[in-house]
C-alpha positions in Angstrom: 64.5 76.6 81.5 67.0 75.0 84.0 66.5 71.8 86.0 65.2 73.6 89.1 62.4 75.4 87.1 61.6 72.1 85.2 61.2 70.3 88.5 58.9 73.1 89.9 56.7 72.9 86.7 56.4 69.1 87.0 55.3 69.2 90.6 52.7 72.0 90.0 51.4 70.1 86.9 50.9 66.9 89.1 49.2 69.0 91.8 46.8 70.5 89.2 46.0 66.9 87.9 45.5 65.8 91.5 48.3 63.2 91.4 50.1 64.9 94.3 48.5 66.5 97.3 49.1 70.1 98.3 50.9 69.2 101.5 53.4 66.9 99.7 54.1 69.6 97.1 54.9 72.0 99.9 57.5 69.5 101.3 59.0 68.7 97.9 59.4 72.4 96.8 60.1 73.8 100.3 57.4 76.5 99.8 54.5 77.7 101.9 50.9 76.8 101.1 50.1 80.3 99.9 53.0 80.1 97.4 51.8 76.8 96.0 48.4 78.3 95.5 49.8 81.2 93.7 51.8 78.8 91.4 48.5 76.9 90.7 46.7 80.2 89.9 49.5 81.2 87.5 49.5 77.7 85.9 45.8 78.0 85.1 46.4 81.3 83.4 49.7 80.9 81.6 50.4 77.2 81.6 53.9 75.8 82.1 55.6 79.1 81.2 54.6 80.5 84.6 58.0 79.4 86.0 59.9 81.9 83.7 60.4 85.3 85.4 58.8 88.3 83.6 62.2 90.2 83.6 64.0 87.4 81.8 65.9 88.8 78.8 65.1 92.3 79.8 67.8 94.9 80.4 67.6 96.7 83.8 66.7 100.4 83.7 70.0 101.4 85.5 72.2 99.3 83.2 75.4 101.1 82.0 75.9 101.1 78.3 78.9 99.1 76.9 80.0 102.3 75.1 80.5 104.1 78.4 82.4 101.2 79.8 84.8 101.1 76.9 85.2 104.9 77.2 86.2 104.7 80.9 88.5 101.8 80.3 90.2 103.7 77.5 90.6 106.8 79.8 92.2 104.5 82.5 94.7 103.1 80.0 95.7 106.3 78.3 95.1 109.2 80.6 94.6 108.1 84.2 96.9 105.1 84.3 98.7 106.2 87.6 95.6 107.2 89.5 94.1 105.1 92.4 90.4 104.2 92.3 89.2 106.9 94.7 91.3 109.5 92.8 90.1 108.2 89.5 86.4 108.4 90.5 86.9 112.0 91.5 88.6 113.0 88.3 85.9 111.3 86.2 83.2 113.3 88.0 85.0 116.7 87.9 86.9 116.6 84.5 84.9 114.0 82.4 81.4 114.4 83.8 81.1 110.6 84.2 79.5 109.3 87.4 80.3 105.7 88.1 80.3 103.8 91.4 83.7 102.9 92.9 83.1 99.1 92.8 82.0 99.3 89.2 85.2 101.2 88.4 87.2 98.5 90.3 85.6 95.7 88.3 86.3 97.5 85.0 89.9 98.2 85.9 90.4 94.5 86.9 89.1 93.4 83.5 91.9 95.3 81.8 94.4 94.2 84.5 95.1 97.8 85.4 94.8 98.4 89.1 97.1 100.5 91.2 97.7 98.5 94.4 98.9 99.8 97.7 102.4 98.7 98.7 102.3 96.1 101.5 105.2 95.0 103.7 105.6 93.5 107.1 106.3 96.0 109.9 106.8 95.9 113.6 103.9 96.3 116.0 104.0 99.8 117.3 101.8 101.7 119.7 99.4 104.3 118.3 100.1 107.8 119.4 97.1 110.1 119.6 97.1 113.5 117.8 98.1 116.6 119.7 95.1 118.3 121.3 95.7 121.8 119.9 97.1 123.1 116.7 100.6 124.6 117.0 101.8 122.1 119.7 103.8 120.0 117.3 105.0 120.4 113.7 106.6 117.4 111.9 109.0 118.3 109.1 110.9 116.2 106.5 111.9 116.0 102.9 111.0 113.5 100.2 113.2 112.8 97.2 111.2 111.6 94.3 110.5 112.2 90.6 107.7 114.6 91.3 107.6 116.1 87.8 109.5 115.4 84.7 112.3 112.9 84.6 114.6 114.6 87.1 114.5 113.8 90.9 113.7 116.7 93.2 112.9 117.1 96.8 109.6 118.2 98.5 110.2 119.7 101.9 106.9 119.7 103.9 105.8 120.7 107.4 102.6 119.2 108.8 100.6 120.1 112.0 100.2 117.0 114.1 96.8 118.1 115.4 95.0 119.2 112.2 97.2 117.8 109.3 97.4 121.2 107.7 100.5 121.2 105.5 103.0 123.7 104.2 105.4 122.5 101.4 107.7 123.6 98.7 109.8 121.9 96.0 113.6 122.2 96.0 116.5 120.6 94.1 117.5 118.7 97.2 116.9 118.7 101.0 119.0 121.5 102.4 119.0 123.7 105.5 118.0 126.7 103.3 115.0 124.8 102.1 114.0 123.9 105.6 114.3 127.5 106.7 112.1 128.7 103.8 109.3 126.3 104.6 109.5 127.3 108.3 109.4 131.0 107.4 106.4 130.5 105.3 104.6 128.6 108.1 105.6 131.1 110.9 104.7 134.2 108.8 101.2 132.8 108.1 100.3 131.0 111.3 102.8 132.1 114.0 105.5 130.4 116.0 104.7 126.9 117.2 105.9 125.0 120.3 107.8 121.9 119.0 109.5 120.9 115.8 109.7 117.1 115.3 112.4 116.0 112.7 114.7 113.1 112.0 118.3 113.0 113.0 119.7 113.5 109.5 122.3 116.3 109.4 122.2 116.9 113.2 126.0 116.3 113.5 126.9 118.1 110.2 126.1 115.2 107.9 125.8 115.5 104.1 122.0 115.7 104.0 121.5 119.0 105.9 125.0 120.0 106.8 124.1 123.3 108.4 121.1 122.2 110.4 122.6 123.8 113.5 121.4 127.1 111.9 117.8 125.8 112.2 118.4 124.8 115.8 119.8 128.2 116.6 116.9 130.0 114.8 114.3 127.8 116.6 116.0 128.6 119.9 115.7 132.4 119.2 112.0 132.0 118.3 111.2 129.9 121.4 110.7 126.6 119.5 111.9 123.3 120.9 113.4 120.7 118.5 112.7 117.0 119.1 114.6 114.4 117.1 112.9 111.1 116.1 114.7 107.8 116.4 112.7 106.1 113.5 110.6 107.0 110.5 107.5 105.4 112.1 107.8 107.9 115.0 106.9 110.7 112.7 104.3 108.7 110.8 102.1 111.8 110.1 104.5 113.3 107.6 105.6 109.9 106.2 102.0 109.0 105.4 101.5 112.5 103.9 104.3 111.9 101.5 102.7 108.6 100.5 99.5 110.4 99.6 101.4 113.2 97.9 103.4 110.8 95.8 100.1 109.0 94.8 98.0 112.1 94.1 100.3 115.0 93.4 102.5 113.3 90.8 99.5 112.2 88.8 98.0 115.7 88.9 101.3 117.4 87.8 101.6 114.9 84.9 98.0 115.5 83.9 98.7 119.3 83.7 102.1 118.7 81.9 104.0 120.6 84.6 107.7 119.8 84.2 109.5 122.8 85.9 109.9 123.6 89.6 108.4 127.1 89.5 105.0 126.0 88.0 105.0 122.9 90.3 105.4 125.1 93.4 102.7 127.5 92.1 100.2 124.7 91.5 101.1 123.0 94.9 100.7 126.1 97.0 97.8 127.9 95.2 95.6 125.0 94.1 96.4 121.6 95.4 96.9 122.3 99.1 94.0 124.8 99.5 91.4 123.1 97.3 92.2 119.4 98.0 94.4 118.9 101.0 92.9 121.4 103.4 89.3 120.5 102.4 89.5 116.7 102.3 92.4 115.6 104.5 92.8 118.2 107.3 90.8 117.6 110.5 89.6 119.7 113.4 91.8 119.8 116.5 90.4 118.4 119.8 90.7 121.8 121.4 89.7 125.0 119.7 92.6 126.9 121.4 95.5 127.6 119.1 99.1 127.4 120.4 100.5 129.5 117.6 102.2 132.7 118.8 102.2 135.7 116.4 105.6 137.3 116.0 106.7 140.5 114.3 108.1 140.0 110.7 111.3 141.7 111.8 112.0 139.1 114.5 111.2 136.2 112.2 113.5 137.7 109.5 116.4 138.2 112.1 116.1 134.6 113.4 115.7 132.7 110.1 119.1 133.8 108.7 122.5 132.1 108.5 124.7 133.6 111.2 128.5 133.1 111.1 131.4 134.8 112.9 134.8 136.0 111.7 137.7 137.5 113.5 138.6 141.1 112.7 142.2 141.7 111.7 144.3 144.7 112.9 143.6 146.6 109.6 139.9 146.2 110.1 139.5 143.5 107.5 138.2 139.9 107.6 137.8 137.0 105.2 134.6 135.2 104.3 134.1 132.5 101.6 137.5 133.1 100.0 137.1 136.9 99.8 138.4 139.8 101.9 136.2 142.5 103.3 137.0 145.8 104.9 134.9 147.7 107.5 134.0 151.1 106.1 131.8 152.4 108.9 133.2 155.2 111.0 134.3 153.7 114.3 136.2 155.5 117.0 137.9 152.5 118.7 139.7 149.6 117.2 137.7 146.4 116.7 140.8 144.2 116.1 140.6 140.8 117.7 136.9 140.9 118.1 134.4 138.8 116.1 132.0 140.3 113.6 128.6 138.7 113.0 127.8 137.9 109.4 124.1 137.4 108.5 123.0 135.9 105.2 119.3 136.0 104.6 117.3 133.4 102.6 117.8 135.5 99.5 121.6 135.3 99.9 122.1 138.9 100.9 124.9 139.6 103.3 124.7 142.0 106.3 127.3 142.6 109.0 126.7 143.3 112.7 128.9 144.1 115.7 127.3 144.3 119.2 123.9 144.2 117.6 124.6 147.3 115.4 124.7 147.2 111.6 128.2 147.8 110.1 129.0 148.7 106.5 131.7 146.7 104.8 133.3 146.7 101.3 134.5 143.7 99.3 138.2 144.1 98.4 139.5 143.2 95.0 142.3 140.6 95.3 145.0 140.2 92.7 144.3 137.1 90.5 146.7 134.3 91.2 147.9 131.7 88.8 146.6 128.2 89.5 149.0 125.3 90.0 148.3 124.0 86.5 149.0 127.5 84.9 152.3 127.7 86.8 153.2 124.3 85.6 152.5 125.4 82.0 154.7 128.5 82.3 157.5 126.3 83.7 157.2 123.9 80.7 157.3 126.7 78.2 160.3 128.2 80.0 162.1 124.8 79.9 161.5 124.5 76.1 162.9 128.0 75.5 166.0 127.2 77.6 166.5 123.9 75.8 166.5 125.7 72.4 169.0 128.3 73.8 171.4 125.7 75.3 170.7 123.2 72.5 170.4 120.5 75.1 167.2 119.1 76.5 169.1 117.3 79.3 170.7 120.5 80.6 167.4 122.4 80.5 165.8 119.6 82.4 168.4 119.8 85.1 168.2 123.5 85.5 164.3 123.9 85.5 163.3 120.6 87.1 161.0 119.7 84.2 161.4 116.1 82.9 162.8 115.5 79.5 159.6 113.7 78.5 157.5 116.8 79.3 159.9 119.1 77.5 159.6 117.0 74.3 155.8 116.8 74.6 155.5 120.5 75.2 157.8 121.3 72.3 155.6 119.2 70.0 152.4 120.8 71.1 153.9 124.4 70.7 155.1 123.6 67.2 151.8 122.0 66.1 149.1 124.2 67.9 150.9 127.2 69.3 151.4 128.7 72.8 147.9 130.0 73.1 146.3 126.6 72.8 148.8 125.1 75.3 148.1 127.7 77.9 144.3 127.5 77.3 144.2 123.7 78.0 146.0 124.2 81.3 143.8 127.2 82.3 140.6 125.2 81.8 142.1 122.3 83.7 141.5 120.0 80.9 145.1 119.0 80.0 146.0 115.5 81.1 148.5 113.1 79.5 146.6 110.1 80.9 143.3 109.6 79.2 141.9 107.4 82.0 142.9 110.0 84.6 141.2 112.7 82.4 138.0 110.7 82.6 138.3 110.4 86.3 138.9 114.1 86.6 135.8 115.0 84.5 133.7 112.5 86.6 134.9 114.0 89.9 134.3 117.6 88.7 130.8 116.9 87.5 129.8 114.9 90.6 131.3 117.6 92.9 129.3 120.3 91.1 126.1 118.3 91.5 126.8 117.6 95.2 128.9 120.6 96.3 128.3 120.0 100.1 130.2 116.6 100.1 133.8 116.4 101.3 136.6 114.6 99.4 136.1 111.4 101.5 132.3 111.3 100.8 132.9 112.0 97.1 135.4 109.1 97.0 132.8 106.7 98.6 130.0 107.8 96.3 132.1 107.4 93.1 133.3 104.0 94.2 129.7 102.8 95.1 127.9 104.4 92.2 130.4 104.1 89.3 132.8 101.4 90.6 135.9 103.6 90.0 138.7 103.4 92.6 140.0 106.9 93.5 141.6 108.3 96.6 140.5 111.3 98.7 143.9 112.9 98.0 143.3 112.6 94.2 139.9 114.2 94.6 141.5 117.0 96.6 144.1 117.5 93.9 141.5 117.7 91.2 139.6 120.3 93.2 142.8 122.4 93.6 143.5 122.2 89.8 140.0 123.4 89.1 139.8 126.0 91.8 136.9 124.4 93.6 138.4 123.3 96.9 135.8 124.9 99.2 132.0 124.5 99.3 131.5 128.1 98.4 133.6 127.8 95.3 131.9 124.7 94.2 128.4 126.2 94.7 129.5 129.3 92.7 130.9 127.2 89.9 127.8 125.1 89.8 125.6 128.2 89.5 127.7 129.4 86.6 127.6 126.0 84.9 123.7 125.9 85.2 
């Protein structure tokens, strides 16, 4: 019994013994006359124990068992450690058949110091922009680099309708023009052509992020879609907030299902997550029921969403493309020399050639293989060693061949120890280097260039200096590319595919 109840019992006892009047008891306890009479009636029946509530030391009927509390806390620590409270409540209901209120969950999570908090940072005050009135008026598109599944970073390219928040998305290795085109094709084939595409300014001027974005601009122009460029991330807040939700929910769902490869991640994203969660819970109805999407024929969409490039036709009806020569095999009465041929590469990397809107058949020519700079150098060194043996003078052989005496001695030693086949093999692979530090730089440049084939030598130089702290010039990068036959983007992409 606490002091308050003790005081109450003392007053009622004195009222019962007529030592205190009823009106004074009202003032002292702050109760009404009816309440004091009820206290007196209870005192006559039960005595001083009337002040103790009848539910004291009784468990409430809706009390949650400590066993369930421990079970939920164990699930939070071991299985759902990266889920927010709302997401956690849903998963417990659907997967574990445990129904607990959100505030109860919050208190249990706080007890074990395991709460996922929202990131907070100061921002500028910005004016709120209302949603578009009809679906199809504006589509916001962007890419998000993140560790979506597994330990490797990948990119999720997504397009969201500003009016309804319906989303179309797909995982790629990085944010590229090809990825943007694939997401747009998926959206247009399903819903139709929209009015406006709202994107950031990355890659507009041929930058490293989406270096061929002009192809998307050209395709949108052919489909009647206007592109608008945002000047800040906050301007396209619809897609940015969508990425926040996806990073919060989708990453946890993929981890829970042990999905670690891109194919399964795309399958789960497009077949289950977007239809069953996003479109049901996060999409909204547009203000107007009228849709601004325009249905287009699949053929027109296919023709627009391709990579189109132009090459000049030579006098012998040949042209070059990505380091290879092609010959026109279609029967043509007049010469096409000096004109440009249109090369269309679809999203599956299949090449088709057109002239004046008509399809033209071409044939890839076989070019004689050329020795690389390093292989020519190896041949010259072997020739110098043979000449030195013939003349019995290394100095004379060096003068006649232009190979230094030091290189002749070094080559002679390698030929005697490991043979001519080993020596030529090291030069052919591009792995021979007398300076071990330079060899490490070469390997670093080759590996980084294969991971980022779209970067030029200047950009590779800056990235290596910033990321690895190694000083290397753009000319050195170019020289390494030439020695390894990877001086163009096409050659680097092809070599990267073979390495993978």
